[in-house]
C-alpha positions in Angstrom: 16.2 9.0 -3.4 13.2 8.6 -5.8 12.5 5.3 -7.6 9.8 5.0 -10.2 8.0 1.6 -9.8 5.6 2.2 -12.7 5.7 -0.2 -15.6 6.9 1.6 -18.7 4.5 1.4 -21.7 6.3 0.5 -24.9 5.2 0.7 -28.5 4.9 -3.1 -28.5 2.6 -3.0 -25.5 0.4 -0.5 -27.2 0.3 -2.5 -30.4 -0.5 -5.7 -28.5 -3.3 -3.8 -26.6 -4.9 -2.7 -29.9 -5.9 -6.3 -30.3 -7.8 -5.9 -27.0 -9.2 -2.3 -27.3 -11.3 -2.8 -24.3 -8.3 -3.1 -22.0 -6.6 -0.1 -23.5 -9.6 2.1 -23.6 -10.8 1.3 -20.1 -7.5 2.1 -18.4 -6.1 -1.4 -17.8 -2.8 -1.0 -19.6 0.4 -1.1 -17.5 0.4 0.1 -13.9 -3.1 0.9 -12.9 -5.8 0.2 -10.4 -9.3 -1.1 -10.9 -11.5 1.7 -9.7 -14.5 -0.5 -9.1 -17.1 2.4 -9.1 -15.0 4.4 -6.6 -13.1 7.6 -6.8 -9.5 7.7 -5.8 -9.2 10.0 -2.7 -6.5 12.6 -3.0 -5.4 11.9 0.5 -4.1 8.5 -0.8 -1.6 10.2 -3.1 1.1 10.1 -0.4 1.2 7.2 2.0 3.7 5.4 4.2 4.6 2.2 2.4 6.0 -1.2 3.2 7.2 -3.7 0.7 7.2 -7.4 1.6 9.6 -9.8 -0.3 7.4 -12.8 -0.9 9.4 -14.1 -3.9 10.1 -17.4 -2.2 6.3 -18.2 -1.9 5.1 -17.8 -5.5 4.5 -21.5 -6.0 1.4 -21.2 -3.8 -0.9 -18.6 -2.4 0.8 -15.9 -0.4 -0.3 -16.3 3.2 -0.4 -14.1 6.3 2.5 -16.1 7.8 4.7 -15.1 4.8 4.8 -11.5 5.9 5.4 -9.5 9.2 1.7 -8.5 9.5 2.5 -6.7 12.8 4.4 -4.1 10.7 1.3 -3.1 8.8 -0.3 0.1 10.0 -3.5 1.9 9.3 -3.6 3.9 6.0 -0.4 2.2 4.7 0.3 1.2 1.1 1.3 -2.4 1.3 3.3 -3.8 -1.6 4.2 -7.4 -2.5 7.4 -8.2 -4.3 7.3 -11.6 -6.1 9.7 -10.9 -8.9 7.0 -12.1 -11.3 7.1 -9.0 -13.5 10.8 -9.6 -13.9 10.3 -13.2 -15.0 7.2 -13.0 -17.2 6.6 -10.7 -20.1 3.8 -8.3 -19.4 0.8 -8.9 -21.6 1.5 -12.6 -22.2 -1.3 -15.1 -21.5 0.8 -16.6 -18.8 1.3 -13.2 -17.2 -2.4 -12.8 -16.6 -3.4 -16.4 -16.0 -0.7 -17.9 -13.9 0.5 -15.0 -11.7 0.8 -15.3 -7.9 -2.1 -14.5 -5.7 -2.8 -13.4 -2.2 -4.8 -15.8 0.0 -8.3 -14.6 1.0 -7.1 -14.8 4.7 -4.2 -12.4 3.9 -6.6 -10.0 2.1 -9.0 -10.0 5.1 -6.1 -9.3 7.5 -5.0 -6.3 5.4 -8.5 -5.0 5.3 -8.9 -5.3 9.1 -5.7 -3.2 9.4 -7.6 -0.5 7.4 -4.8 0.0 4.9 -5.3 2.3 1.9 -3.7 0.3 -1.0 -2.3 -3.0 -2.0 0.5 -3.0 -4.6 1.5 -6.0 -6.8 4.2 -6.8 -9.3 1.7 -9.0 -11.1 -1.8 -8.8 -12.6 -4.2 -9.1 -9.6 -4.7 -10.2 -6.0 -6.7 -13.1 -7.3 -6.8 -14.9 -10.7 -9.6 -15.6 -13.1 -13.2 -15.2 -12.0 -12.1 -14.2 -8.4 -10.2 -11.1 -9.7 -13.1 -8.6 -10.2 -15.2 -9.6 -7.2 -12.1 -9.4 -4.9 -11.2 -6.0 -6.3 -14.8 -4.8 -5.6 -14.7 -6.3 -2.1 -11.5 -4.3 -1.3 -12.8 -1.1 -3.0 -16.0 -1.3 -0.9 -13.8 -1.2 2.1 -11.7 1.8 0.9 -8.7 -0.2 -0.4 -7.4 0.2 -3.9 -5.3 -2.5 -5.6 -2.5 -1.3 -7.9 -1.4 -3.9 -10.4 1.7 -4.3 -12.5 4.4 -2.5 -10.5 8.1 -3.0 -11.3 11.5 -2.1 -9.9 10.6 -3.3 -6.5 13.9 -5.1 -6.0 15.7 -1.8 -6.4 13.5 -0.3 -3.6 14.1 -3.3 -1.4 17.9 -2.9 -1.8 17.5 0.4 -0.1 14.7 -0.2 2.4 11.5 -2.1 2.9 9.7 1.0 4.3 9.3 4.1 2.3 6.9 6.9 1.2 4.7 5.9 -1.7 3.5 8.7 -4.1 0.6 7.6 -6.4 -0.6 9.9 -9.1 -3.7 8.6 -11.0 -4.9 10.0 -14.2 -8.0 12.2 -13.7 -10.5 10.0 -15.7 -14.1 9.1 -14.9 -16.4 6.4 -16.2 -13.7 3.9 -16.9 -13.0 0.7 -15.0 -9.2 1.0 -14.8 -7.2 4.0 -13.8 -3.6 4.3 -15.1 -1.3 5.8 -12.5 2.3 6.5 -11.8 3.9 5.4 -8.5 7.1 7.0 -7.2 8.8 5.7 -4.1 10.8 7.9 -1.7 13.5 6.0 0.1 
């Protein structure tokens, strides 16, 4: 079974983004990853994936103890389901300023496991001024962060492990790379 976990871009989203042309033109609309001066390796297009339901921990940072870290393997695409994209309207100020975030300790543990990607159903692994430096820190270690995923609950109803297929647009010289993510369960 295939499930698309890519946020659908609506005419309203496009209209709202026109007020922020930089976001739209640099590839940060909808499901995307921040390329952080790196090129997406084609080997990353198909990865073993695991989705962790951390929806009960959104009132604080998501910690290592909140997931079964021992299930994370090298080269995996590790996804965090918080339900945030189901509760908050994409594009709202609150969506980008009050979203959940992963603890620095959890990010370090994932990097030590040498994963390939981190997937989120919200706007970034860290908020505010920590967002971009953390994305760069991960990218420098070969880990891409894919933001604004959706339909993760539908995947979890089938399985927490899956095959993740990620297809980025072939763009250069922009800071965000729109992509489509399809899960095989």
